[in-house]
C-alpha positions as CSV (number, residue, x, y, z in Angstrom):
1,M,5.5,11.1,-62.4
2,P,4.7,14.4,-60.6
3,I,1.8,16.7,-61.7
4,K,3.2,19.9,-63.3
5,A,1.5,23.0,-61.9
6,I,1.7,26.7,-62.3
7,L,0.7,29.5,-60.0
8,V,-1.3,32.4,-61.3
9,G,-0.9,35.1,-58.7
10,F,1.8,35.6,-56.1
11,G,0.1,37.8,-53.5
12,N,-0.7,36.7,-49.9
13,V,-2.8,33.8,-51.1
14,G,-0.4,32.6,-53.8
15,R,2.6,32.8,-51.5
16,A,0.7,30.8,-48.8
17,L,-0.3,28.3,-51.3
18,L,3.3,27.9,-52.6
19,K,4.5,27.3,-49.0
20,E,1.9,24.6,-48.5
21,L,2.8,22.9,-51.8
22,F,6.5,23.1,-51.0
23,D,6.1,21.6,-47.6
24,S,3.7,18.9,-48.6
25,E,4.4,15.4,-49.7
26,L,2.1,15.7,-52.7
27,S,3.6,14.8,-56.1
28,I,3.1,18.3,-57.5
29,E,5.9,20.0,-59.3
30,V,5.6,23.8,-59.5
31,V,7.0,24.7,-62.9
32,G,6.2,28.4,-63.1
33,A,4.4,31.4,-61.6
34,V,3.0,34.6,-63.0
35,S,1.8,37.9,-61.5
36,S,0.4,41.0,-63.1
37,R,3.8,42.3,-64.2
38,G,5.5,39.1,-65.4
39,G,6.6,35.7,-64.3
40,V,9.2,33.0,-63.6
41,L,9.9,29.7,-65.3
42,I,11.1,27.2,-62.7
43,N,13.8,25.1,-64.4
44,D,15.4,23.4,-61.4
45,L,15.2,22.9,-57.6
46,D,17.3,26.1,-57.0
47,D,14.7,28.2,-58.9
48,L,11.9,26.6,-56.8
49,R,13.8,27.2,-53.5
50,T,14.3,30.8,-54.4
51,L,10.6,31.1,-55.1
52,Y,9.9,29.5,-51.8
53,E,12.2,31.9,-50.0
54,L,10.3,34.8,-51.6
55,A,7.0,33.3,-50.3
56,V,8.4,32.8,-46.8
57,N,9.7,36.4,-46.7
58,D,6.5,37.9,-48.2
59,L,8.4,39.3,-51.2
60,N,7.0,40.0,-54.7
61,L,7.6,37.6,-57.5
62,S,9.6,40.3,-59.3
63,R,12.4,39.8,-56.8
64,H,13.2,36.3,-58.3
65,P,16.4,36.5,-60.2
66,K,14.8,34.8,-63.2
67,F,11.7,37.1,-63.3
68,R,10.7,38.0,-66.8
69,I,8.8,41.3,-67.2
70,G,5.8,40.6,-69.5
71,L,5.8,36.8,-69.1
72,D,2.0,36.2,-69.2
73,I,-0.2,33.2,-68.8
74,S,-0.1,32.3,-72.5
75,R,3.7,32.2,-72.6
76,L,3.8,30.4,-69.3
77,I,1.5,27.7,-70.6
78,N,3.5,27.3,-73.8
79,H,6.8,27.0,-72.0
80,T,5.8,24.7,-69.2
81,K,2.9,22.6,-70.5
82,P,1.3,22.3,-67.1
83,D,-1.3,19.7,-66.0
84,L,-2.8,22.0,-63.4
85,A,-3.1,25.7,-62.6
86,Y,-3.7,27.3,-59.2
87,I,-5.5,30.6,-59.6
88,A,-4.8,32.9,-56.7
89,I,-6.0,36.3,-58.0
90,P,-9.2,38.1,-57.3
91,P,-11.6,38.7,-60.2
92,S,-13.5,41.9,-60.9
93,Y,-16.8,40.9,-59.4
94,R,-18.6,43.1,-61.9
95,I,-17.2,41.5,-65.1
96,G,-15.2,38.5,-63.9
97,E,-11.9,39.5,-65.5
98,P,-9.1,38.7,-65.7
99,N,-10.0,35.3,-64.3
100,K,-12.7,34.6,-66.9
101,S,-10.3,34.9,-69.8
102,I,-7.6,32.9,-67.9
103,Y,-10.1,30.1,-67.2
104,H,-11.1,29.9,-70.8
105,E,-7.4,29.8,-72.0
106,L,-6.6,27.1,-69.4
107,I,-9.6,25.0,-70.3
108,D,-8.9,25.3,-74.0
109,S,-5.4,24.1,-73.3
110,G,-6.7,21.0,-71.4
111,I,-5.3,22.3,-68.1
112,S,-7.2,21.6,-64.8
113,I,-7.9,24.6,-62.6
114,I,-8.0,25.0,-58.8
115,T,-9.0,28.4,-57.5
116,A,-7.5,29.6,-54.3
117,D,-9.3,32.9,-53.7
118,K,-9.9,34.5,-50.3
């Protein structure tokens, strides 16, 4: 059974990470992604391929046809029930947000975290 994972952040680092995951032979299924404006629930292989094409072409997550404005980390967790979250957004080095709050929510939900910051 594959590990269900979400991506938090779809900038340069998040897109590069998705390309690596898509091309790997790891048993990790990406089930959703969020950015600062909203997110995408990955329901099938076509959704994932579209997300991959966005990553390959360095396009924003909002270009995905199933992009939902306002889909946040809480809703993504509730809809996808992931095992793992890749965090690919930079924190404010002064206060640690938004990462600090995201980490707490993921830990409270029993979700493992991998950070992929620059």
